[in-house]
C-alpha positions, 0 to 999 in steps of 0.5 A: 411178090407175084407166084410167076416169080417165086421160085424164080427168086429162090433157084437163082438167090440161092447160088449167089449168097455169097454175093448178096451178103458182100455186095448188097449189105456189106457184110463181113462173115466168116461162115453161111448156114441156109435155114430151112424155115416155113413160117406156118403160124404166120402166112402158109408160106416159106421166106425167100432166104435165111442164113445163118451167118457168123460174124466177127459181132456173133451169129446173125440170121440175115433173112431176106426177101424178094418182092416185084410188086408193092406191099403195103402189109410188107411191114408186118409180114417182115416183124411177123417174120423176126418174131418166128426166127427168134423163137425158133433159132434164138437169132437176133434177124438181119432182115433186107427185102429186096425189090425189083419190081418196075413200079416205084418203090413205095413200100414202108421199112419200118413199124413203130408206135409210143404208148407210154414207157412201157408200151413203145416199139421202134422197128425197122428192116433194110430196102435194097431197091435194085432200080436204084444201083447203076449198072457200072457200078456192078460190072465194075466188080467181080461179083458175077452171078449179080449180072443176073440182075442187071436188066433190072438195074438203073432205072433211069438208064435203062428208061432212057435207052431201052433195048439198048440197055438190055443189049448192053447187060447181054455184051457184059454177060458175054464178057464174063471171064467165066467159063461157057456153062456159068455163062449161060446160067448167068444168061438164062437168069437174066433173060427171066429175071428180064420179064418184069421191066422189058417186053417179050418181044424185045427180050427173045430178039436180044437174047437171041443172039447171046445164045447163038454166040454161046453155040458158037463159043461150043464150037470145036472151030472156035475152040481151035481159033483159040487154041492157036491164038493161046499157042501163038502167044506162047510162043512169041514169050518164049521167043523174047524170054530166049532172047534174055537168056533165061534156060529152056527148063523154066520156059517150058514151065512158064509157056506150057510149050514143048522143050523140044519146040522151044529148042528150035525157036533157038534157030 
């Protein structure tokens, strides 16, 4: 992976470990501990992400590498990493390469040879091609941290729709039912990752709109409008419950309206 995205990947995915384990790997775990391993003897670099996971099948080290470019030597790197993990932590490695490049995936996911019964190797790991993940498959879930990856997903649709696809991704992020700061964080990461597959002028155009929207959501006027709408909704519910004969204390508990205000609705 190019140096430009190396630190970015660590920052992005360190916040979404749970979503990666559950959605990408389908891993059922009960505990995650991050392992800080520097592969000094291998390539003088840090691995992207390694977690010790306690699963129903025992402890494993989940090792995830992120690639924005094809690397024909990837199988050799991954094998060396697996040996380091086993030696240093005495854990079986579950290894995954997450490929997010614009080019077609061309990396192998195995190394093997057979030179007799006692001289064999059959080594494999998983490769996830983000470009093959469908946009709709993710936006129909509550794995909201993965929305940062939406601009890199659904390669065929992305190429067909172009700028409109990126606008669609931004709209999905805007509609996430989370607080404004979390949505801004997800949008910021999506904007950075968009640089892998979209041109700078398109990214700036599309994301400038979402920034404006977030500023509106943060404004006091917007908050007042939302609060007014919520109160009107509560009043409507209170009126309905009064007609059904529910007592005032219970209605106040459900709607969070003052009891005096509910009493006025009785008239």
